[in-house]
N, C-alpha and C positions, 0 to 999 in steps of 0.2 A: 426253949432249947434254941431257937432261932437266934434269940437275943445274946447267947453265949457265943455263937459261931460268929456273929457279926462283931462282938466285942473281940473275940480272938483274931479276926482278920485286921481289926483296926491296930491291935496291939503288934501284930505281925509287921504290919506297914510302918508303924512307928519306929520299930526295932531296924528295918531296913534302911529307913531315913537316918537313923541315929548311927549306923554301922557306915553310911555313905559320908555322912558328916565327919566322922571321924578318920576315914581315910583321907579326905580332903585336907583335913586341918594337919594331918601327919605329912602329907605331900608339900603343903605349903611351908610348914617349918623346916623340912628337909631342904626346899629349895632356897630359903634365907639363909640356913647354915653353908651351904655349898657357896653361896655367893658372899659370904661375909669374911673379911680377912681374919686370919688366925692371929691377932694381935695377941702377944702375951706368951705365946709359945713358938712362934716360927720367926727367925731372924736372918739376916745376913751376917757374915763375918768376914773379916780380912785376916789372912795368915801373912806374916813376914815370911818371905823368901829369900830376899838379901836386905840385910838392915845395916844400920849405920851404928854409931857408939851406943845409943840408947835402945836400940830395938835389936834383940836377939832372933835369930833364924827361928821359925816355928811358933814365935808367939802369936796369938790369937786376938784379935779386937771384936767383940760382939757389936753388931749394929741394931740397935732396937729403935723404938719410935721416937727418941730423943735425937738420934743421928750422931755422927762424929765430925769433927773438925780436924783438919790435918795442915800441918805447917811447922815453921821453925819457931813461932812464938810460944812461950811458955803458958798461954791461956787456951791452947789446943787441946783437944783430947788426946791427940797422937802427935807427940812432939818429934819433928824430925830434924835430926841433927846432920843435915846436909846443906852446902853452901848454894845449892841450885834450887833448894826449896823456898818459897816466899814465907814471909811471916805469918800469913793467913793464906795457905795455897789451895785447898779444896775442902768440900764437904761431902758428906754422905748422909742421904735421909732414907729412912724405910718406913714406908706407909702402904697399907692395903696390900701386903705381901710383896711389894716391889721395892728394891733398892736402886736409888739414883745417885749419881756422882755428879759434881758440878765443879768447875774449875773456877776459883774466885778471883781471876784476872791476873793470875801468876806471870812472872816474866819467862819463866823457862817452860810452862805448860805442864799440864796433866796428860798422862798417856794411858790409853785403855787398848790393850791388845796391839801395841806397836803404833798406834794411830792417836795423834794429837786431838784432844777434844776442844771444840769450841762452844758447845753448849750442853745442856743436861744429857745424860746418857744412862739408859737403864742396864744394870750390870746382871748377868746371868752366870750361874755356877761355872767356874773354870776360867773366868776373865782374869787377865793380869793388869793390874793398876801400877804404873811407875811414875813416881816422882823423884827427880835427880837420879841418884844412884840406888833408891830404895825401892824395891818391888813388892807387892802384895800380890796375893790370888784370892779372888773373891770366891765365897761358898755360902750354902744354906746350912743354918744351925738351927736344930729344934731342941727344945728344953724338955728333956724326957721326964723330968720331975713333974711336970705340969699334967702328965698323963695319968698320974696315979690316983 
C-alpha cells in the first residue's frame, strides 16, 4: 500500500514538472514570435499623391524585403518622369518591420516631411516623401491573404 502512495507522489511530481516545462516552452516561443519581424505579411507602401506623366494619383507601390529604387532611369522600380529627379535618385529598404529611405546622391535632394534628408531616415506611417514635383505618402500595408 505504501509503495502505491510513493509511486503516486512521484507521478504527481513528474506531472507538475512536465506542466511547468510546457509553460516555459510556450513562453519562450511567444517571446521569439513577438521579437521576430513579420516578414511576408507586413510591408510598407508608397501612395502617389501628386504624380507626373507616368504616375497616376492614388497608385500604390508595395515595399517588400527587396526594396524599391526611385529615379528617372528606366532600370528603377518607380520611374519618375520629372526633370528634378536624378537617374538613380533614392532607394527604400524594408527590413525587420522598418522601412528606411536613402538619397543616392541626387542633385535636388529627397525630402521627407518638408526636410531634405542627408542620411538614411526611418519612415513612419503618414510621412510624406517628395522628389521633384512628385509626392508620395508612406503607410503600412498588411497582406490579409497570408492570415487565412
